[in-house]
C-alpha positions as CSV (number, residue, x, y, z in Angstrom):
1,M,106.6,113.9,101.5
2,K,109.1,111.2,102.3
3,K,106.4,109.1,104.1
4,I,104.1,109.2,101.1
5,D,107.0,108.2,98.7
6,E,107.8,105.3,101.0
7,F,104.1,104.4,101.1
8,I,103.8,104.4,97.3
9,A,107.0,102.5,96.8
10,G,106.0,99.9,99.3
11,K,102.6,99.4,97.7
12,L,104.2,99.1,94.2
13,I,106.7,96.5,95.4
14,E,104.0,94.6,97.3
15,A,101.7,94.5,94.3
16,C,104.2,93.8,91.5
17,G,106.9,91.8,93.3
18,K,110.6,92.2,93.5
19,Q,111.2,91.3,89.9
20,V,109.9,94.7,88.9
21,N,112.4,97.6,89.3
22,V,110.7,100.4,91.3
23,S,112.4,103.9,91.3
24,P,111.4,107.4,92.3
25,V,111.4,110.2,89.7
26,I,114.1,108.7,87.3
27,A,115.6,105.3,86.6
28,K,119.1,104.2,87.1
29,E,121.2,103.7,84.0
30,N,120.8,100.4,82.2
31,V,117.9,99.2,84.3
32,K,116.1,96.2,83.1
33,L,112.4,96.1,82.3
34,P,109.8,95.9,83.8
35,L,110.3,99.2,85.5
36,I,108.0,101.4,87.5
37,I,108.8,105.1,88.1
38,Y,106.7,107.1,90.5
39,A,106.7,110.9,91.1
40,C,104.8,113.5,92.9
41,E,103.7,115.9,90.1
42,S,102.2,118.4,92.4
43,F,100.6,118.9,95.8
44,E,98.2,121.3,97.5
45,A,98.2,122.3,101.1
46,V,94.8,122.1,102.8
47,H,94.3,124.8,105.5
48,T,91.6,125.6,108.0
49,K,91.4,129.0,109.6
50,T,93.9,128.0,112.3
51,K,96.2,125.3,111.0
52,L,97.4,123.1,108.2
53,E,95.1,120.1,107.9
54,G,97.0,118.0,105.3
55,Y,97.8,117.7,101.6
56,W,96.4,116.6,98.3
57,S,99.2,115.1,96.2
58,N,99.0,114.1,92.6
59,Y,101.2,111.1,91.7
60,T,102.2,109.8,88.3
61,I,103.2,106.2,88.0
62,D,104.8,105.1,84.7
63,I,105.1,101.4,84.0
64,Y,107.7,100.4,81.3
65,T,107.4,96.9,79.8
66,E,108.5,95.0,76.7
67,T,105.0,93.9,75.9
68,H,101.6,95.6,76.1
69,E,100.1,92.6,77.9
70,E,102.7,92.8,80.6
71,G,102.1,96.5,81.1
72,S,98.4,96.0,81.2
73,A,98.7,93.3,83.9
74,L,101.1,95.4,86.0
75,S,98.7,98.4,85.6
76,D,95.8,96.3,87.0
77,K,98.0,95.2,89.9
78,V,99.0,98.8,90.7
79,I,95.4,100.1,90.5
80,D,94.2,97.2,92.7
81,A,96.9,98.0,95.3
82,L,96.4,101.8,95.4
83,D,92.8,102.8,94.4
84,G,90.7,103.2,97.5
85,V,93.5,102.4,99.9
86,Q,93.7,104.1,103.3
87,S,96.4,103.9,106.0
88,E,97.6,105.8,109.0
89,I,99.0,108.6,106.8
90,V,96.8,108.2,103.7
91,E,93.2,109.2,104.1
92,Q,92.2,108.6,100.5
93,C,93.9,107.4,97.3
94,T,92.0,107.5,94.0
95,I,92.9,106.7,90.4
96,E,92.3,109.8,88.3
97,S,93.4,108.8,84.8
98,G,95.6,106.6,82.7
99,S,97.1,106.3,79.2
100,V,99.4,104.0,77.1
101,D,102.2,105.0,74.8
102,Y,105.0,103.4,72.9
103,T,108.5,104.7,72.3
104,T,111.2,102.0,72.6
105,C,109.0,100.1,75.0
106,Y,105.4,100.2,76.2
107,I,104.6,102.9,78.8
108,H,101.4,102.7,80.9
109,T,100.9,105.9,82.8
110,L,98.5,106.0,85.8
111,K,97.7,109.2,87.7
112,F,96.5,109.0,91.4
113,R,95.3,111.7,93.8
114,L,96.1,111.2,97.5
115,A,94.8,113.0,100.6
116,H,97.3,112.7,103.4
117,E,98.7,114.3,106.5
């Protein structure tokens, strides 16, 4: 799973730039916005009769921003960076759903499904 986390983090930083804080699972205290948190919500093992073939992982990416417009722009960048991407370890990455909420900041949530080794 570490390889997939590193893959996701790398793609997020590449797409959104170093001015966006990227963190796995939870944020550090007093982190500044914009912030992206990614987490593997679940995964399924894919077996054949004789061996483990790979996994399907469901990742949630939450984008925290001060304005709706900034969150929408970052969401577009994340979708462009991840949807349909393939690599040596990722066979398939697909956007599954998304939503927007507001608490003390804007939160854009994107859900991706990845097939990987």
